[in-house]
N, C-alpha and C positions, 0 to 999 in steps of 0.2 A: 121430586115425584110426590104426588098427592096420594096419601094412603087411602083416602076415601074412594079413589077410583079403582081400587083393587083390593080384594079380600085375601088376607093371609090365612093359610090353613093351620089349624092347631098342630097337625102332623108335621108342619114345616116342609112338606114335600115341594112346595112352590117357592121356597125362599130365594132360589137363584134368580127368579124372574124380577125381583126387586133391585137387582144390581146389574142388569143388562146394559144400562146407560153408562157404566163405568168401564174404564180400560181394564185389561185382564189383571194386572197386578193390583190395581185399586179394588177390583171386585173381590179378589181373594182377601185382601186386608179388611174390606167391609164385612165379609162373612165372619172372619175371625172376631172382629169387634162385636158383631151382633151376638154371636154365640157366647162370648164372655159376658156381655150385658144381660142376656137372657138367663144365663146360668146363675148369676148372682140373684136376680129377681125370683127365679124358680126355687132356688135353695131357701130363700127367705120365706117364700109362700108355704113350702112344705116343712120347713124346719129340718132340712137335711133329707136324705134319701132312704134311710134304713130305720127299721123298728124291730121289736122282738115279739114273736107270736108263739103261743104254746102249740105243740103238735100232738099232745096226748089228750084224749077225751075226758070230759068231766060230767059223768052221768048224774051226779048229785053232789051236794056239798060234802057228803061223807067221803068223797074221793080226795078231798084235801088231806085227809089222814093217810092216804096211800102215797100221794105225790110228795107230801111233806111229812113232818113229824106226826105220829110216832113211827109210821110204817117205813119211812125212808132210811131208818137206822140200819135195816137189813142190807140196803145197797152199800152203805158206808163200810160195813164190816166185810161184805163180800169183796169189795175193792181192796180193803186193807189186807185181806188174806191172799189176794191175787190181783196185782195192779193191772194186769191185762183185761180184767173185767170192766175197767173204766171205759173201754171202747164199746162194749155192748150194753152197759147199763146207763150210759149217759150219751149225750150228743157228740162226744169227743171224736168218734170215728168219722164224723162229717163236718168237723169244725176247724177252720183255718184262722190263725192269728195273722193279721196284716200289720206288720211292724215297721215303723219308720221313725227317724228322728227329724224328718222334714228339712234336711239340710240341702237337698237338691230336688226341689219340687218342680217337675216339668222344666220349663225354661226360665223359671222365676227364682232359682237359687234357694238360699236359706230363708224359709218362711216362718221361722220359729216353730217350736214343738207342735202346737195345735194347728199350725197353718197347713199341715198336710191332710187334715181330716177330710176335706172335700174329695181329694184323690183316693184316700184309703176307703172311704165310704163308697166311692165309685167302683173301686175294685170289688168290694163286698157285694154291691148291687149286681155287677156283671156275673160274679161267681154263682150267685143264687139263681138269677133268671136264666143263665145260659147252661148251667150244669147242675143245679140244685145242690150246690155246696154252700154251707153256712159259713160266714166269716165275721170277724170282729176287728174293728179298727183300733190299733194301739199306737198312738203317737206319743213318743217318749222324749224326755230331756236327757241327752247323752253327754252333757257337759261334765267334766271332772272338776276337781277342786281348784284347778287353775283357770277354769272357764273355757277350756278347749273341748271340742267335741271328741269323745273317746270311743274308739271301736270296742274296747273292753267293756264299757258300760252297756253297750247294746248286746254283746255276747252274754254277759252276766244276766241281763234281763230276760233274754230268750231262754237261757238254761233254767232260770227260776220258774218261768211261766209255762214251759213246754208240757208240763203234766196235765194241763187243762185242754190241750189241743191235739188234733191229729196231724197237723202240719203247720209250717210257718211260711208266709210269703213276705220276704223282705222287699222294701220299696223306698225309693227316693232317699237313699243314704249317699252322701257325697264321697268322692274318692279323696284319699286312698282308703278311708275306713271301710268302704263297701267290700274291698277285696279280702281284708283280714276277717271281717265279720262272716262272710260266706264260707271262706276256707276253714275257719276254726269251727263254725257250727256244723259244717258237713262232717267234721271229724268227731265232734263231741256230743251233739244233740242225739237224743234217742228217737226223735221223730224227723221226717224229711223236712229239709229247709230249701226253699226256692227263692232265688233273687230274680224277680220278674223283669226289672229294668235291664238286667244283663242277660240272663238265660232265656227269658221269654222273648225278648227282642232278637237275640241271636237265633232262636228257633224259627221265627217267622221270616227273618232275613234269609236263612238257609233254605227254607221252603220256597220263597220267592225266587231265589237264585237258581235253584234246580230247574224250575219251569222257564225262567227267562233264558237260561243257557240253551235249553232244548229248542226254544223258538228261534234263537240266534244261530242254531246249528254249531254250538261250541261245547267243549268238554271241560268239566271242573278241573281235570288234571293238567290242562294245558293253558288255561287263560291267565292273563296278568290281572291281578286284583289289587286295587288301592283302597285302603280304609282311611277315610278322611275323618280324623278324630280318633283318639286313642284312650277314650274313657272306658268305663266298665262294659257298656254295651258292645262297642266295636272290638275290644280286647276279647270278650267272650265269643262274639261272632266269628272272629278270626280263628280262634282256637277250635270252635265247632266245625267251621268250614274246612279247616285242615284235616280234622278227623274224618271228614266226608270225602277226602280225596284231593283237595287243593294242594298245590305244590308251594311250600313256604318260600322257595327261592324265587317264585314269581309273584310274591306278595310284598307290598310296602305299606306300612302304617305311618300316618302323619299326625303329629300333635301340634300344639300352638307354637312350638319352636322349630318345626320342620319334620322331615322324614326320620323315623327311628332307624338308627344304624349303629355300627360298632364304635363309632367315634363320639357317641353322645355321652360325654363325661358326666353331664348333669343327672343321668339315669344310672350310670354304672355304680353298683354296690348299694343302691338305694333300698332301704328296708320298706319304704312306702310304695315305691313304684317298681317292685320286683318283677311284676308281670310284664311291664313295658320293656324292661331291660332284657328279659328272656326273649322277647320278640326282636330286640336289637341284634341279638346273636343268631336268631333263627331265620330272619327274613332280610330282604334288601341286600343281597350279597355284593352288589356293586357299590354299596355305601353312598347311594345318591343322597344329596343333602339339600337340593332345591325342590320346592313343591311342584312347580310347573314341569320340571324334568321328571319328577316321580309320576305325575298323572299322564304324561305323554305316552301314547301307545298302549294305554290300559284298555282291557276289554270290559272291566267292571269297576265302577266307583261306588263305594258304599260309604255314605256320609252320615255321621252322627256327631255333630260338633256344634258350632255356634249358630243359633237361628239366623236365617237370612231375611229377605233375599240379598244376594251379593256376596255371601261367604264363598261360594264357588262361582267362578267367572265363566261366561260363555266360551272364552278363548281356550279354557282348560278342557271343556267338553269337546271342542273342535279338534283338539290335539289327540283325542282318544282314538282307538282302533275302530274299524267299521263295525256296524251293529253294536254300538256301545250300550251297555246296561248301566243306568244311573239311578241308584237308590239314595234319595236325599231325605232323611228322616228326622231332622231336628224339630223340636217342638217349641212354640206352636207354629212356626213358619219354616219351611224347608230351606236349605242352604241356597238352592236355586229353584225357582218355580218350574214345574214340569213343562209348561209351554215354552219357557225360555231354553230349557235343556234340549227339548226336541228341535227347536229352531236352530240350535247350535250343532245338531247332528245326532242326538241320542236316539237309539232305536226303541228301547223300553225304559220308561221312567216309573218310579214308585216313590211314595212318601208315607208318612205316618198318619195322614189326614184322610177322613172319609169323604171329603168333598172333591177329591181328585181320583182319577183312575188308579188302580193297583195300590190300595191302602195296605201297607204292611203293618198290621195292627196286632200286637201281641195278645189282644183280647180273643183272637181266634185260637190262641195256644193255651193260655194258662188255665181257663176253666176245665178243659178236658184233661190236661196234664195232671192237675191236682185231683180231679175226680178219679181218674184211673189209679193214681198213686194211693189215694185213700181206700178205694175199694179192694185193692190187692194187699193192703197193709204194708206197703213198701217201707223199708227202714231209711231209705235215702232216695234222692232223685239223681241218677247217674247221668253222665254225658251221653251214654248210649240210649237212655230213655228219651233224652231231648232229640237225639238224631232220629229215633223212631217216630217221634211226634212230627218232626220236620218232613220226613219222607211220607208220612200218612197225610199230612196237609197237602203236599205237592201232588200226591197220587189222587187224592179226593178231587182236586181242581182239574186234573187231567181227565178223569173219568167223565166229568160233566162238560169238558171242553175248555181249552185255554187259548187266549189270543194275546197280542202285545199289550192290550189295555185291560186284561182280565187274567192275571197269572196266579192269583190265590183266592181262596174262598172269602166271601164277605161274612160279616158277623151274623146276618140274618139267615144264612144257610145252616139251619140248626142241626143238621145231621153231622156236621163236622165235629161237634163236641163228643158224642158217643164214639165216633170213629177214632179220634185222638185218644180218648180214654182207653179204648180197647188196645190200641197200639202200644201205649205206654205201659199198661199192665202186663201185656205179653212180654215186652222187653224186660220188665222188672223180674218176671219169673225166669227168663233165660239167664239173667245176670245173678240170680240167686239172692235178690234183696227183697223178694215178696214173702210175706208171712202167711198169705192166703192165696191158694191157687183157684182161680176161676177161669174157665175157658174164655178166650177173647170175645166169642159170640155172646156169652152170658154177661160179660162186662158191658158190651155194646147195648144189649137189650135192657139191662138194669138201668144204665145211664139214660137211655132214651125214655124209659118209663118214668123215671124220676123227673126228667125235664118236663115231660107232658103234664105230669101231676102238678108241679110247681107253677107252670105257666097257666094251667087251667084255673088254679086257685087265684092267681094274680089277676087274670082276666075277669073272673067272677067278682072280685073286689072292685074292679073298675066299672063293670057293668052295673053294679048296685050302688055306685057312687060312694062306696066306702073309701075308695081312693079317688079323690076328685080329679077331673081333668085340669091341666094347667089353664088358668084364666086367659082368655083371648086378650084381655087388657094388658097383661104384662108382656105378651108377645108384641103387640102393637107398640107399646111404650119402648121396648128395646129396639125395635126396628126404626121408630121415629128418631130416637136419640142417635142411632147409628147413622142414618141418612143425614141428619143435621150436622153431625160431626164430620162426615165426609164432605159435605158441601162447604164447610167452613175452611177446609184445607186448600 
């Protein structure tokens, strides 16, 4: 294709039109390749995505004496006398630490400590624009003296740093360390700790499942559910969905060695994979040991495993029950493409990608969850707060209408964030973990006002060219390189 014959929009809204000459699988691969190439060029152009801006006015140079020494001494002593004052006298009440050791970054594995910065900055970018939550990326070296990545190193770091933040968002920590880190910090930290890879993904999966089951005229309590992959996200999702009414006796989890069951001696007594062993005892009562047999007759397949395509086979989808629900959420490529799953008989499909229908994106969850948590001063984020978020997301979508290709809100539906914040804060109050009581309506209105203010400031910076638009040249360059690479194959 000659790029001179067609103009590409800086908005990228017409990007699909450049890949129409390719077969379906190749077109998806081409878009993935394009976004990766453009991401690298755009990050290089801007030097990353985040910056720091003051929020307090400076009427004259004399105010430096107020914001810094000598005046700020009174802030220090006030906080010394009552540490709770740190939340009102600094930005702590609206500041999240995004902590990672970068050992499991998307589908790319261990990217070294600084290798996760792009993702962590991305998380901060979304928190600010979607919920007006400030965030700082903290990519750390978790290796101990033996050179092994240590869960304890991450725990110790967070416990030392927590006094500067209102909450912590854990990200891209490999298993089994991720389990111990979250479990220990939920017990020991004095601020809420959220593991978005696990809890955020579980929340949006649960929301999507609620609405998919409604469209399929099936009930959570009676369906057979197969979790393909038994890492942090699916383990947490399984736990959350059981809390929402799913029958563990109708659930099977599958890892790289096959279905979890009571005969899995490799997991029995494991101090690292204690969560997997718990599900060996709780699920799969028939002790099914073959993958194909496990999937056969399932109503729901939730996959978070090895990137595809080809990880899940069409024959496995064909063996599922009528009106099968298939969520394939591996990054960056789903275990089976939606068009292939539907051809094999799937009724509803969903992935983690925005270029397919039904994106199950935890970005719909975590900004509102953290905003609501911060506004009510919650001491922790409980499972019931996550359930409340999932139900709020599902209800929000139902109110504006759901179809088989539109089961959850999209990121651009901005009202979802104050809706989730209000639901989470209300659940925190009910559970007795909130330190500030605000009516859910007040949380909703405060969150919405904050988002409007932040987005207005951001738009003003763009309109005045203080934030430059991405150059068309880098977009064309990324597209040209992509098309050339695809033609060479």
